[in-house]
MIBATOR-388361 format. One record per residue (C-alpha): residue number from 1; x, y, z. Coordinates in steps of 0.5 Angstrom, whole numbers, m for minus. Example, Ala and Ser with C-alpha at 12.3 -4.5 7.8 and 13.67 -1.06 7.14 Angstrom:
+-----+-------+-------+-------+
: num :    xx :    yy :    zz :
+-----+-------+-------+-------+
:   1 :    25 :    m9 :    16 :
:   2 :    27 :    m2 :    14 :
+-----+-------+-------+-------+
//
This chain:
+-----+-------+-------+-------+
: num :    xx :    yy :    zz :
+-----+-------+-------+-------+
:   1 :    11 :  m144 :    77 :
:   2 :    19 :  m144 :    75 :
:   3 :    21 :  m138 :    74 :
:   4 :    25 :  m140 :    68 :
:   5 :    18 :  m138 :    64 :
:   6 :    19 :  m131 :    65 :
:   7 :    23 :  m128 :    60 :
:   8 :    27 :  m121 :    61 :
:   9 :    30 :  m121 :    54 :
:  10 :    30 :  m114 :    50 :
:  11 :    24 :  m117 :    46 :
:  12 :    19 :  m119 :    52 :
:  13 :    21 :  m111 :    55 :
:  14 :    18 :  m109 :    49 :
:  15 :    12 :  m113 :    48 :
:  16 :    10 :  m110 :    56 :
:  17 :    13 :  m103 :    55 :
:  18 :    10 :  m100 :    48 :
:  19 :     3 :  m103 :    49 :
:  20 :     4 :   m99 :    57 :
:  21 :     6 :   m93 :    54 :
:  22 :     0 :   m92 :    49 :
:  23 :    m4 :   m94 :    55 :
:  24 :     0 :   m89 :    60 :
:  25 :    m1 :   m83 :    55 :
:  26 :    m9 :   m84 :    55 :
:  27 :   m11 :   m79 :    61 :
:  28 :    m6 :   m74 :    59 :
:  29 :    m8 :   m75 :    52 :
:  30 :   m15 :   m73 :    54 :
:  31 :   m13 :   m66 :    58 :
:  32 :    m7 :   m64 :    53 :
:  33 :   m12 :   m65 :    46 :
:  34 :   m17 :   m60 :    51 :
:  35 :   m12 :   m54 :    52 :
:  36 :    m9 :   m55 :    45 :
:  37 :   m17 :   m54 :    42 :
:  38 :   m19 :   m49 :    47 :
:  39 :   m13 :   m45 :    47 :
:  40 :   m15 :   m44 :    39 :
:  41 :   m21 :   m41 :    41 :
:  42 :   m22 :   m35 :    38 :
:  43 :   m25 :   m32 :    43 :
:  44 :   m22 :   m32 :    50 :
:  45 :   m17 :   m37 :    48 :
:  46 :   m13 :   m36 :    53 :
:  47 :   m18 :   m36 :    60 :
:  48 :   m20 :   m42 :    56 :
:  49 :   m14 :   m45 :    56 :
:  50 :   m12 :   m43 :    63 :
:  51 :   m18 :   m46 :    66 :
:  52 :   m16 :   m53 :    63 :
:  53 :    m9 :   m52 :    66 :
:  54 :   m13 :   m51 :    73 :
:  55 :   m18 :   m56 :    72 :
:  56 :   m14 :   m61 :    69 :
:  57 :   m10 :   m61 :    74 :
:  58 :   m13 :   m62 :    80 :
:  59 :   m17 :   m68 :    77 :
:  60 :   m10 :   m71 :    75 :
:  61 :    m9 :   m70 :    82 :
:  62 :   m16 :   m73 :    85 :
:  63 :   m14 :   m79 :    79 :
:  64 :    m6 :   m79 :    81 :
:  65 :    m8 :   m81 :    88 :
:  66 :   m13 :   m85 :    88 :
:  67 :   m11 :   m89 :    81 :
:  68 :    m5 :   m91 :    85 :
:  69 :   m10 :   m97 :    88 :
:  70 :    m8 :   m99 :    80 :
:  71 :    m1 :  m100 :    82 :
:  72 :    m2 :  m104 :    89 :
:  73 :    m7 :  m110 :    85 :
:  74 :    m2 :  m110 :    79 :
:  75 :     3 :  m111 :    84 :
:  76 :     0 :  m117 :    89 :
:  77 :    m3 :  m120 :    82 :
:  78 :     4 :  m121 :    79 :
:  79 :     7 :  m123 :    86 :
:  80 :     2 :  m128 :    87 :
:  81 :     3 :  m131 :    79 :
:  82 :    11 :  m131 :    81 :
:  83 :    10 :  m135 :    87 :
:  84 :     5 :  m140 :    83 :
:  85 :    m1 :  m138 :    87 :
:  86 :    m5 :  m135 :    82 :
:  87 :   m12 :  m139 :    84 :
:  88 :   m12 :  m138 :    91 :
:  89 :   m13 :  m130 :    89 :
:  90 :   m19 :  m131 :    84 :
:  91 :   m24 :  m127 :    89 :
:  92 :   m20 :  m122 :    90 :
:  93 :   m20 :  m117 :    83 :
:  94 :   m27 :  m116 :    84 :
:  95 :   m27 :  m114 :    91 :
:  96 :   m22 :  m109 :    89 :
:  97 :   m25 :  m106 :    84 :
:  98 :   m31 :  m105 :    88 :
:  99 :   m26 :  m102 :    93 :
: 100 :   m24 :   m97 :    88 :
: 101 :   m30 :   m95 :    85 :
: 102 :   m33 :   m93 :    92 :
: 103 :   m26 :   m89 :    93 :
: 104 :   m28 :   m84 :    88 :
: 105 :   m36 :   m83 :    89 :
: 106 :   m34 :   m82 :    96 :
: 107 :   m28 :   m76 :    93 :
: 108 :   m33 :   m74 :    87 :
: 109 :   m38 :   m72 :    93 :
: 110 :   m34 :   m69 :    98 :
: 111 :   m31 :   m64 :    92 :
: 112 :   m36 :   m62 :    88 :
: 113 :   m40 :   m58 :    92 :
: 114 :   m34 :   m54 :    94 :
: 115 :   m30 :   m53 :    86 :
: 116 :   m31 :   m45 :    87 :
: 117 :   m27 :   m45 :    93 :
: 118 :   m22 :   m50 :    91 :
: 119 :   m21 :   m46 :    84 :
: 120 :   m20 :   m40 :    89 :
: 121 :   m15 :   m43 :    93 :
: 122 :   m11 :   m45 :    86 :
: 123 :   m12 :   m37 :    85 :
: 124 :   m17 :   m37 :    79 :
: 125 :   m22 :   m32 :    79 :
: 126 :   m26 :   m28 :    74 :
: 127 :   m27 :   m30 :    68 :
: 128 :   m22 :   m37 :    69 :
: 129 :   m26 :   m38 :    75 :
: 130 :   m33 :   m39 :    71 :
: 131 :   m29 :   m44 :    65 :
: 132 :   m26 :   m48 :    71 :
: 133 :   m33 :   m49 :    74 :
: 134 :   m37 :   m50 :    68 :
: 135 :   m31 :   m55 :    65 :
: 136 :   m30 :   m58 :    72 :
: 137 :   m38 :   m60 :    73 :
: 138 :   m38 :   m64 :    67 :
: 139 :   m32 :   m67 :    66 :
: 140 :   m32 :   m69 :    74 :
: 141 :   m38 :   m75 :    72 :
: 142 :   m32 :   m78 :    68 :
: 143 :   m28 :   m80 :    75 :
: 144 :   m31 :   m86 :    78 :
: 145 :   m30 :   m89 :    70 :
: 146 :   m23 :   m87 :    70 :
: 147 :   m22 :   m90 :    76 :
: 148 :   m26 :   m97 :    75 :
: 149 :   m21 :   m97 :    68 :
: 150 :   m15 :   m97 :    71 :
: 151 :   m17 :  m102 :    77 :
: 152 :   m18 :  m106 :    70 :
: 153 :   m11 :  m104 :    68 :
: 154 :    m9 :  m106 :    74 :
: 155 :   m11 :  m113 :    74 :
: 156 :    m8 :  m114 :    66 :
: 157 :    m1 :  m111 :    68 :
: 158 :    m1 :  m116 :    74 :
: 159 :    m3 :  m122 :    70 :
: 160 :     3 :  m120 :    65 :
: 161 :    m1 :  m116 :    59 :
: 162 :    m1 :  m109 :    57 :
: 163 :    m4 :  m110 :    50 :
: 164 :   m11 :  m110 :    53 :
: 165 :   m10 :  m103 :    55 :
: 166 :    m7 :  m100 :    50 :
: 167 :   m13 :  m102 :    46 :
: 168 :   m18 :   m99 :    51 :
: 169 :   m13 :   m93 :    51 :
: 170 :   m13 :   m92 :    43 :
: 171 :   m20 :   m92 :    43 :
: 172 :   m21 :   m88 :    47 :
: 173 :   m16 :   m82 :    46 :
: 174 :   m18 :   m83 :    38 :
: 175 :   m25 :   m81 :    40 :
: 176 :   m23 :   m75 :    45 :
: 177 :   m20 :   m72 :    39 :
: 178 :   m25 :   m72 :    34 :
: 179 :   m31 :   m70 :    39 :
: 180 :   m26 :   m64 :    42 :
: 181 :   m26 :   m61 :    36 :
: 182 :   m33 :   m63 :    34 :
: 183 :   m36 :   m60 :    40 :
: 184 :   m31 :   m54 :    41 :
: 185 :   m32 :   m51 :    34 :
: 186 :   m38 :   m54 :    32 :
: 187 :   m40 :   m57 :    26 :
: 188 :   m44 :   m52 :    21 :
: 189 :   m51 :   m54 :    22 :
: 190 :   m50 :   m59 :    26 :
: 191 :   m47 :   m58 :    32 :
: 192 :   m47 :   m52 :    36 :
: 193 :   m40 :   m49 :    37 :
: 194 :   m40 :   m51 :    45 :
: 195 :   m33 :   m48 :    47 :
: 196 :   m30 :   m50 :    53 :
: 197 :   m36 :   m54 :    55 :
: 198 :   m35 :   m58 :    49 :
: 199 :   m28 :   m61 :    50 :
: 200 :   m31 :   m63 :    58 :
: 201 :   m36 :   m66 :    54 :
: 202 :   m32 :   m70 :    49 :
: 203 :   m27 :   m72 :    55 :
: 204 :   m33 :   m75 :    59 :
: 205 :   m35 :   m78 :    53 :
: 206 :   m29 :   m81 :    51 :
: 207 :   m28 :   m84 :    58 :
: 208 :   m35 :   m87 :    58 :
: 209 :   m33 :   m91 :    52 :
: 210 :   m27 :   m93 :    55 :
: 211 :   m30 :   m96 :    61 :
: 212 :   m35 :  m100 :    58 :
: 213 :   m28 :  m103 :    54 :
: 214 :   m25 :  m105 :    60 :
: 215 :   m32 :  m108 :    63 :
: 216 :   m32 :  m113 :    56 :
: 217 :   m25 :  m114 :    55 :
: 218 :   m24 :  m117 :    63 :
: 219 :   m30 :  m121 :    63 :
: 220 :   m29 :  m124 :    55 :
: 221 :   m21 :  m124 :    57 :
: 222 :   m19 :  m126 :    63 :
: 223 :   m22 :  m131 :    68 :
: 224 :   m24 :  m125 :    73 :
: 225 :   m31 :  m124 :    75 :
: 226 :   m34 :  m119 :    78 :
: 227 :   m39 :  m121 :    82 :
: 228 :   m37 :  m119 :    90 :
: 229 :   m36 :  m125 :    94 :
: 230 :   m35 :  m125 :   102 :
: 231 :   m31 :  m126 :   106 :
: 232 :   m26 :  m121 :   103 :
: 233 :   m20 :  m124 :   101 :
: 234 :   m14 :  m124 :   106 :
: 235 :    m9 :  m120 :   101 :
: 236 :   m15 :  m114 :   101 :
: 237 :   m11 :  m112 :   107 :
: 238 :    m5 :  m111 :   104 :
: 239 :    m8 :  m107 :    98 :
: 240 :   m11 :  m103 :   104 :
: 241 :    m4 :  m102 :   106 :
: 242 :    m1 :  m101 :   100 :
: 243 :    m6 :   m96 :    98 :
: 244 :    m5 :   m92 :   103 :
: 245 :     1 :   m91 :   103 :
: 246 :     1 :   m89 :    95 :
: 247 :    m5 :   m85 :    98 :
: 248 :    m1 :   m80 :   102 :
: 249 :     6 :   m81 :    97 :
: 250 :     0 :   m78 :    92 :
: 251 :    m2 :   m72 :    97 :
: 252 :     6 :   m71 :    97 :
: 253 :     6 :   m70 :    89 :
: 254 :     0 :   m66 :    88 :
: 255 :     2 :   m61 :    93 :
: 256 :     8 :   m60 :    90 :
: 257 :     4 :   m59 :    83 :
: 258 :    m2 :   m56 :    86 :
: 259 :     3 :   m50 :    89 :
: 260 :     7 :   m50 :    82 :
: 261 :     0 :   m49 :    80 :
: 262 :    m2 :   m44 :    85 :
: 263 :     4 :   m39 :    84 :
: 264 :     4 :   m40 :    77 :
: 265 :    m4 :   m37 :    77 :
: 266 :    m1 :   m32 :    82 :
: 267 :     4 :   m29 :    76 :
: 268 :    m2 :   m27 :    72 :
: 269 :    m6 :   m31 :    66 :
: 270 :    m1 :   m31 :    61 :
: 271 :     4 :   m34 :    65 :
: 272 :    m1 :   m40 :    68 :
: 273 :    m3 :   m41 :    61 :
: 274 :     5 :   m42 :    59 :
: 275 :     5 :   m47 :    65 :
: 276 :    m1 :   m51 :    64 :
: 277 :     2 :   m52 :    56 :
: 278 :     8 :   m55 :    60 :
: 279 :     6 :   m58 :    65 :
: 280 :     1 :   m62 :    59 :
: 281 :     7 :   m64 :    55 :
: 282 :    11 :   m65 :    61 :
: 283 :     6 :   m71 :    64 :
: 284 :     5 :   m73 :    57 :
: 285 :    13 :   m75 :    56 :
: 286 :    12 :   m77 :    63 :
: 287 :     6 :   m82 :    62 :
: 288 :    11 :   m84 :    56 :
: 289 :    17 :   m85 :    60 :
: 290 :    13 :   m90 :    65 :
: 291 :    12 :   m95 :    60 :
: 292 :    18 :   m98 :    60 :
: 293 :    18 :   m96 :    68 :
: 294 :    11 :  m101 :    67 :
: 295 :    16 :  m107 :    65 :
: 296 :    19 :  m106 :    71 :
: 297 :    14 :  m107 :    75 :
: 298 :    10 :  m112 :    72 :
: 299 :    16 :  m117 :    71 :
: 300 :    20 :  m114 :    79 :
: 301 :    13 :  m116 :    82 :
: 302 :    14 :  m124 :    79 :
: 303 :    21 :  m124 :    80 :
: 304 :    20 :  m121 :    87 :
: 305 :    15 :  m127 :    88 :
: 306 :    19 :  m132 :    85 :
: 307 :    26 :  m129 :    89 :
: 308 :    29 :  m129 :    82 :
: 309 :    33 :  m122 :    86 :
: 310 :    40 :  m123 :    81 :
: 311 :    34 :  m123 :    75 :
: 312 :    30 :  m117 :    79 :
: 313 :    37 :  m113 :    79 :
: 314 :    39 :  m113 :    71 :
: 315 :    32 :  m113 :    69 :
: 316 :    32 :  m106 :    73 :
: 317 :    39 :  m105 :    70 :
: 318 :    36 :  m105 :    63 :
: 319 :    29 :  m102 :    64 :
: 320 :    32 :   m95 :    67 :
: 321 :    37 :   m96 :    61 :
: 322 :    32 :   m96 :    56 :
: 323 :    28 :   m91 :    59 :
: 324 :    34 :   m86 :    59 :
: 325 :    35 :   m87 :    51 :
: 326 :    28 :   m85 :    51 :
: 327 :    29 :   m79 :    55 :
: 328 :    34 :   m77 :    51 :
: 329 :    30 :   m78 :    45 :
: 330 :    24 :   m74 :    47 :
: 331 :    29 :   m68 :    50 :
: 332 :    31 :   m68 :    42 :
: 333 :    25 :   m68 :    39 :
: 334 :    23 :   m63 :    44 :
: 335 :    30 :   m59 :    42 :
: 336 :    29 :   m59 :    35 :
: 337 :    20 :   m57 :    35 :
: 338 :    21 :   m52 :    41 :
: 339 :    17 :   m47 :    37 :
: 340 :    12 :   m51 :    34 :
: 341 :    10 :   m54 :    40 :
: 342 :     8 :   m48 :    43 :
: 343 :     4 :   m46 :    37 :
: 344 :     0 :   m52 :    37 :
: 345 :    m3 :   m50 :    43 :
: 346 :    m4 :   m43 :    42 :
: 347 :    m3 :   m36 :    38 :
: 348 :    m3 :   m31 :    44 :
: 349 :     4 :   m28 :    42 :
: 350 :     5 :   m26 :    50 :
: 351 :     3 :   m34 :    52 :
: 352 :     8 :   m36 :    47 :
: 353 :    14 :   m31 :    49 :
: 354 :    13 :   m34 :    57 :
: 355 :    13 :   m41 :    54 :
: 356 :    19 :   m40 :    50 :
: 357 :    23 :   m37 :    56 :
: 358 :    22 :   m43 :    60 :
: 359 :    20 :   m49 :    56 :
: 360 :    28 :   m52 :    56 :
: 361 :    26 :   m53 :    64 :
: 362 :    21 :   m59 :    62 :
: 363 :    27 :   m61 :    56 :
: 364 :    33 :   m62 :    62 :
: 365 :    28 :   m65 :    66 :
: 366 :    27 :   m71 :    62 :
: 367 :    34 :   m75 :    64 :
: 368 :    32 :   m74 :    71 :
: 369 :    24 :   m77 :    70 :
: 370 :    27 :   m83 :    66 :
: 371 :    31 :   m85 :    73 :
: 372 :    26 :   m83 :    77 :
: 373 :    20 :   m86 :    75 :
: 374 :    23 :   m92 :    72 :
: 375 :    25 :   m94 :    80 :
: 376 :    19 :   m91 :    82 :
: 377 :    15 :   m97 :    78 :
: 378 :    20 :  m102 :    80 :
: 379 :    20 :  m101 :    87 :
: 380 :    11 :  m101 :    86 :
: 381 :    13 :  m107 :    84 :
: 382 :    16 :  m110 :    90 :
: 383 :    11 :  m107 :    94 :
: 384 :    16 :  m102 :    97 :
: 385 :    10 :   m97 :    99 :
: 386 :    12 :   m95 :   105 :
: 387 :    19 :   m92 :   103 :
: 388 :    15 :   m89 :    96 :
: 389 :    11 :   m85 :   101 :
: 390 :    17 :   m83 :   105 :
: 391 :    21 :   m81 :    99 :
: 392 :    15 :   m76 :    96 :
: 393 :    15 :   m73 :   103 :
: 394 :    22 :   m72 :   103 :
: 395 :    23 :   m69 :    96 :
: 396 :    17 :   m65 :    98 :
: 397 :    18 :   m62 :   104 :
: 398 :    26 :   m62 :   104 :
: 399 :    27 :   m60 :    96 :
: 400 :    21 :   m58 :    93 :
: 401 :    17 :   m53 :    98 :
: 402 :    24 :   m49 :   101 :
: 403 :    26 :   m48 :    93 :
: 404 :    19 :   m46 :    91 :
: 405 :    19 :   m40 :    96 :
: 406 :    26 :   m38 :    95 :
: 407 :    25 :   m37 :    88 :
: 408 :    19 :   m33 :    90 :
: 409 :    23 :   m29 :    94 :
: 410 :    28 :   m28 :    89 :
: 411 :    22 :   m27 :    83 :
: 412 :    25 :   m31 :    79 :
: 413 :    18 :   m32 :    76 :
: 414 :    16 :   m39 :    72 :
: 415 :    23 :   m41 :    71 :
: 416 :    24 :   m41 :    79 :
: 417 :    18 :   m46 :    80 :
: 418 :    20 :   m51 :    75 :
: 419 :    27 :   m50 :    79 :
: 420 :    23 :   m53 :    85 :
: 421 :    21 :   m58 :    80 :
: 422 :    27 :   m61 :    78 :
: 423 :    30 :   m60 :    85 :
: 424 :    24 :   m66 :    86 :
: 425 :    25 :   m69 :    82 :
: 426 :    32 :   m69 :    82 :
: 427 :    31 :   m72 :    91 :
: 428 :    26 :   m78 :    88 :
: 429 :    32 :   m80 :    83 :
: 430 :    37 :   m80 :    88 :
: 431 :    34 :   m83 :    94 :
: 432 :    31 :   m89 :    89 :
: 433 :    37 :   m90 :    87 :
: 434 :    42 :   m91 :    94 :
: 435 :    36 :   m95 :    97 :
: 436 :    36 :  m100 :    90 :
: 437 :    44 :  m101 :    92 :
: 438 :    43 :  m102 :    99 :
: 439 :    38 :  m107 :    99 :
: 440 :    37 :  m111 :    92 :
: 441 :    44 :  m111 :    90 :
: 442 :    47 :  m115 :    97 :
: 443 :    40 :  m120 :    95 :
: 444 :    43 :  m121 :    88 :
: 445 :    50 :  m123 :    90 :
: 446 :    47 :  m128 :    94 :
+-----+-------+-------+-------+
//
């Protein structure tokens, strides 16, 4: 396939990025909606919000760790598309999807029977611990469904299509929001108020519908067959290798975020509730920023497959600049709505006081997020999974952990925890910029 057909114009990037933004925020919307709705429950709202924060973080950790196969699937398909070998991998998608499902089931059952111990490690206790267990025991069953959906998203991305993932995400998010209000607060004479369990059921139902839509669309809109055929495709070994490196990377990534949750929980229920609000907003903006990263991921893999290094260099500069503009816009919106944002989640004055005292750290993180997450996505498209693994290990061990425990020693509270998070993001951004300049600028000049 000639790379003259590869378009990296502003219009083409928007066609890929905008649907990817909407699709990417599906999972954080599920958690953020749950947090906002349960935080306003008249009785035990603060404890419910804290529980959703603990469980939402833990489930996001599992999803992020195993959903890395989505990036590996997209990378392999995009690179083969760029090299004109797409017909050679027709058996690969089905094998990749089954690989994802098997992984999800193994992880589900390896955590399901130890949830109390896991949440105790995160310093959840008393009513927060009980609410966390109640919420998790329902919502966890959506885990394999989410990973199936993400695997299908990887197929669509590899084929340079972000429209159908966006459609699935919109439907899922809309259903989740409607069900959250109906099940958490109840509907007079029709549905009893279920509290935090209602939020879990709402998320599970939304994830089920998203998985069903993903199945229908991948079968009807692509040539992909989900019939498992043997022998295993040669690209499966590369999928496993890429996924393993991304798996280690995600463990390092989520170890940092888990330590942050643990130390925030140790500060008290108001602090973990405030941190839950902040981390949900941060995740929402991160996935928003990831849209342009997705465009770089999708087109970058295809350009690498065709060995168009000069165009690859131009593409990376473009999507990074676009994301910096998006990050600045997000920061401005957060500044404008600094007070109203917190009150959306909770009305507890003690929690809001803590939140308003540290929310500026989330705003400061936005430009750093733009650089780190954009280059991270591009590197995934280029198959640089081993380097991404090393960067996250370094950022966590050398950057995050020392600054986290320094902040604890200095008694900086929640601001100190977020200072460690900012250090962690900055390390990643700088390391990825250095690598890209050293490796791909000489190739572009050639």
